[in-house]
C-alpha positions in Angstrom: 36.8 49.0 -58.3 33.4 47.4 -57.6 35.1 43.9 -57.8 36.9 45.0 -54.3 33.7 45.7 -52.6 33.9 43.2 -49.6 29.9 42.9 -49.4 27.5 40.6 -50.9 23.9 39.0 -51.0 24.0 38.3 -47.4 25.1 41.7 -46.1 22.9 44.0 -44.2 22.3 47.6 -44.4 24.1 47.9 -40.9 27.0 45.8 -41.9 27.8 47.8 -45.1 27.9 51.0 -43.1 29.9 49.5 -40.0 32.5 52.0 -39.1 31.1 54.5 -41.4 31.0 58.2 -39.6 27.9 60.1 -41.1 27.8 63.0 -38.9 26.8 66.2 -40.5 25.5 64.2 -43.6 22.0 65.0 -44.8 20.4 62.2 -46.6 16.7 62.0 -48.0 14.8 58.8 -48.3 11.7 58.2 -50.0 9.1 55.6 -49.0 10.5 56.0 -45.4 7.3 54.2 -44.2 7.9 51.1 -46.4 10.4 48.1 -45.4 13.3 48.9 -47.3 13.1 52.6 -47.1 12.5 52.5 -43.0 15.6 49.8 -42.9 17.8 52.1 -45.0 16.8 55.3 -43.1 17.3 53.6 -40.0 20.7 52.3 -40.8 22.1 55.9 -41.8 20.7 57.6 -38.7 22.4 54.9 -36.5 25.7 56.1 -38.2 25.1 59.7 -37.5 23.2 60.8 -40.9 20.3 63.3 -40.5 17.5 61.9 -42.5 14.6 63.3 -44.4 12.0 60.7 -44.4 9.4 61.1 -47.3 6.0 59.2 -47.1 2.6 59.8 -49.1 1.1 61.4 -45.8 2.7 63.3 -43.0 1.2 61.1 -40.7 3.0 57.9 -42.0 6.1 60.0 -42.3 6.3 61.1 -38.9 5.4 57.5 -37.5 8.4 56.3 -39.1 10.7 59.1 -38.2 9.5 58.9 -34.5 11.0 55.4 -34.4 14.2 56.8 -35.6 14.6 59.6 -33.1 15.9 63.2 -33.5 17.9 62.5 -36.5 14.9 62.0 -38.8 12.8 64.6 -40.2 9.3 63.8 -41.6 8.2 65.2 -45.0 4.7 64.4 -46.6 5.4 63.6 -50.3 2.6 61.8 -52.4 4.8 60.7 -55.5 1.4 60.2 -57.4 0.6 63.9 -56.9 3.0 66.5 -58.6 1.6 69.3 -56.2 2.7 67.4 -53.3 6.0 66.4 -55.0 6.5 70.3 -55.4 5.5 71.2 -51.8 8.0 68.5 -50.4 10.8 70.2 -52.5 10.1 73.6 -51.6 10.1 72.8 -48.0 13.4 70.8 -48.2 14.8 73.7 -50.4 13.7 76.0 -47.8 15.8 74.2 -44.9 18.8 75.3 -46.7 20.9 72.6 -46.3 23.2 70.6 -48.9 22.1 67.0 -49.6 24.9 64.3 -49.5 22.4 61.7 -51.0 19.1 61.2 -52.3 17.5 57.6 -52.0 14.4 57.1 -54.3 12.9 54.0 -52.5 9.1 54.3 -52.6 7.2 52.3 -54.9 3.6 51.2 -56.0 3.6 47.4 -56.9 1.2 45.7 -59.2 -2.3 47.2 -58.8 -4.6 44.1 -59.9 -6.7 46.8 -61.9 -5.8 49.7 -64.3 -5.5 52.9 -62.1 -4.5 56.2 -63.7 -3.8 60.0 -62.8 -3.5 62.9 -65.1 -3.7 60.3 -67.6 -0.8 58.2 -66.7 -0.7 54.7 -65.6 -0.1 54.7 -61.6 3.0 52.6 -61.3 4.6 54.8 -64.0 3.4 57.8 -62.3 4.6 57.0 -58.9 7.5 55.0 -59.4 9.2 57.1 -62.2 7.4 60.5 -62.9 7.0 61.3 -59.1 10.9 60.5 -58.3 11.7 62.0 -61.9 10.3 65.3 -60.8 11.4 65.2 -57.2 15.0 64.5 -57.7 15.1 67.2 -60.6 13.8 69.6 -58.5 16.4 69.0 -55.7 19.5 68.3 -57.8 20.7 72.1 -56.9 20.8 70.7 -53.4 23.2 67.8 -53.8 26.8 68.3 -53.2 29.3 68.6 -56.1 32.1 66.0 -56.0 30.7 63.8 -53.4 26.8 63.5 -53.6 25.1 60.5 -54.3 21.6 59.5 -55.9 20.5 56.3 -55.5 17.3 54.7 -57.5 15.7 51.5 -56.0 14.9 49.6 -59.4 14.0 45.8 -59.5 14.9 42.5 -61.4 11.3 43.2 -62.8 13.2 45.8 -64.7 14.8 43.1 -66.5 12.4 40.1 -66.6 9.0 41.9 -66.9 9.5 45.0 -68.8 8.0 45.1 -72.4 10.5 43.9 -75.0 10.8 47.6 -76.3 11.6 48.8 -72.5 8.9 51.8 -72.5 5.5 51.4 -74.2 5.4 55.3 -75.1 2.2 54.8 -77.2 0.3 53.2 -74.1 1.4 55.0 -70.9 -2.2 55.3 -69.9 -2.8 51.8 -70.3 -5.6 52.4 -72.8 -4.5 49.8 -75.2 -3.9 46.9 -72.7 -2.8 46.5 -69.0 -0.9 43.7 -67.3 0.1 44.8 -63.6 3.6 43.1 -63.8 4.3 44.5 -67.3 3.5 47.8 -66.2 5.6 47.3 -62.8 8.6 46.1 -64.9 8.3 49.0 -67.3 8.3 51.5 -64.2 11.2 50.0 -62.9 13.2 50.0 -66.0 12.2 53.3 -66.5 13.9 54.4 -62.9 16.9 52.4 -64.0 17.1 54.3 -67.4 16.6 57.5 -65.7 19.6 56.7 -63.4 21.8 55.8 -66.4 20.8 59.1 -68.1 21.3 61.5 -64.8 24.5 59.8 -64.3 25.7 60.9 -67.8 24.1 64.3 -67.3 25.8 65.2 -63.8 29.4 63.7 -64.5 30.6 67.1 -64.6 29.3 67.7 -61.2 31.0 64.4 -60.2 27.5 63.2 -58.6 27.1 59.3 -58.4 24.0 57.9 -59.6 23.4 54.4 -59.6 20.3 52.3 -59.7 19.8 48.6 -58.1 17.7 45.4 -57.5 17.3 45.1 -53.8 16.5 41.3 -53.8 13.4 39.2 -52.9 11.7 39.6 -49.8 11.0 36.7 -47.5 7.6 38.3 -46.7 6.3 39.6 -50.1 3.1 41.6 -50.1 2.0 39.4 -53.1 0.2 36.7 -51.0 0.0 34.6 -54.0 3.8 34.3 -54.5 4.5 34.1 -51.0 2.5 31.0 -50.4 3.9 29.4 -53.6 7.4 30.1 -52.4 6.4 28.5 -48.9 5.9 25.3 -50.8 9.3 25.5 -52.4 12.3 23.6 -50.9 14.7 25.3 -48.3 17.3 25.6 -50.8 15.4 28.1 -53.1 14.0 30.0 -49.8 17.7 30.5 -48.7 18.3 33.1 -51.7 15.3 35.2 -50.4 16.3 38.2 -48.3 15.4 39.6 -44.9 14.5 43.3 -44.8 17.9 44.4 -43.6 19.7 42.3 -46.4 17.2 44.0 -49.2 18.3 47.5 -47.8 22.2 46.9 -48.0 22.7 48.0 -51.5 20.9 51.2 -51.2 22.8 52.0 -48.0 25.9 51.0 -49.7 25.6 53.3 -52.6 24.2 56.1 -50.6 26.9 56.3 -47.9 29.7 53.9 -48.1 33.3 54.9 -49.0 33.7 51.3 -51.0 31.8 52.6 -53.9 33.3 56.2 -54.2 33.5 57.4 -57.7 31.5 54.5 -59.3 28.4 55.9 -61.3 25.8 54.8 -63.8 25.8 51.2 -63.1 23.0 49.0 -62.1 23.4 47.0 -59.0 22.5 43.7 -57.0 23.9 42.2 -53.8 26.1 44.8 -53.2 28.0 44.5 -56.5 27.8 45.8 -60.1 25.2 43.4 -61.9 24.1 42.9 -65.3 20.8 44.8 -66.0 18.3 45.3 -69.0 20.4 45.7 -72.1 18.4 48.6 -72.9 19.9 50.5 -70.3 22.8 51.0 -72.8 20.4 52.6 -75.4 21.2 56.3 -75.1 18.5 57.2 -77.7 15.8 55.3 -75.5 17.2 57.1 -72.4 16.9 60.5 -74.2 13.5 59.8 -75.4 12.2 58.7 -71.9 13.7 62.0 -70.4 11.9 64.1 -73.1 8.5 62.2 -72.5 9.0 62.7 -68.7 9.5 66.2 -69.2 6.6 66.6 -71.2 4.3 64.6 -68.7 5.7 66.8 -65.9 5.0 70.1 -67.9 1.7 69.1 -69.0 0.5 68.3 -65.5 2.1 71.5 -64.0 0.7 73.6 -66.7 -2.8 72.2 -66.1 -2.6 72.8 -62.6 -1.3 76.4 -63.2 -4.3 76.9 -65.5 -7.0 75.5 -63.1 -5.7 77.8 -60.4 -5.8 81.0 -62.7 -9.3 80.1 -63.6 -10.5 79.6 -60.2 -8.9 82.9 -59.3 -10.5 84.6 -62.0 -13.9 83.0 -61.2 -13.4 84.1 -57.5 -12.9 87.7 -58.7 -16.0 87.7 -61.0 -18.0 86.2 -58.2 -16.9 89.2 -56.0 -17.7 91.8 -58.8 -21.0 90.6 -59.8 
């Protein structure tokens, strides 16, 4: 039971995995060059797991994995580029290993101005659609009965997401764009995806959970960081180190303490109360269908472009 888990807000990734033998385990981590992803990967590898570290560029992935050592394999995967996602998925499938866990940790956070790709706002595309496509392409590799999928969400999924959860009529930001609202929407989307995926994978007994990692003491948002520095030490003590922020992801990916628990939203290594809309099955299904349509539209457009290119190339040779 979740209530018996002997870890909490002050626990670190290394502490939640203390004594856990992960030898012969294969685990994939996105955002391996980002703080939470790297710390999670490091703790897993330190306990014997072999980790696939994914980052936007091969150079970034290799730099992070080199710091871990031979138990980490770098893979290029730009989550805002579905061709890159497909190539990464193909490479991992080609290695012919079973995955014990997938940790979707990478994120794009609050670009100050609207950025889009494929007609989709960048945070929704990278944080949700990219992971949606990657994880779904790798599901066949995840072990039945013991496999785990961990999606890093955020408290923004509760506090900053739009009231309706997902603005299906504004996914490109054409009506309006507010950075934190779109960040909250993307983080709610990944949590809702985890909820729906947990339902779809129950027959395979694969656990799927989402989580809020906690507030970083060295937040990249400088305005927030400086404001927090002015607060009392009482408030600042609730902020977390990188090791503490990685703890819940490490726990859900590999600790025996959470075996059999699925479909939950977590914070501080415990089941927590997420956005009430996570319990809306119709909304989850609508998000799944909309996500599939976006992926299919992008994939079909890419195939058409390639076909036209090959045809034009042949015509050039003929004429």
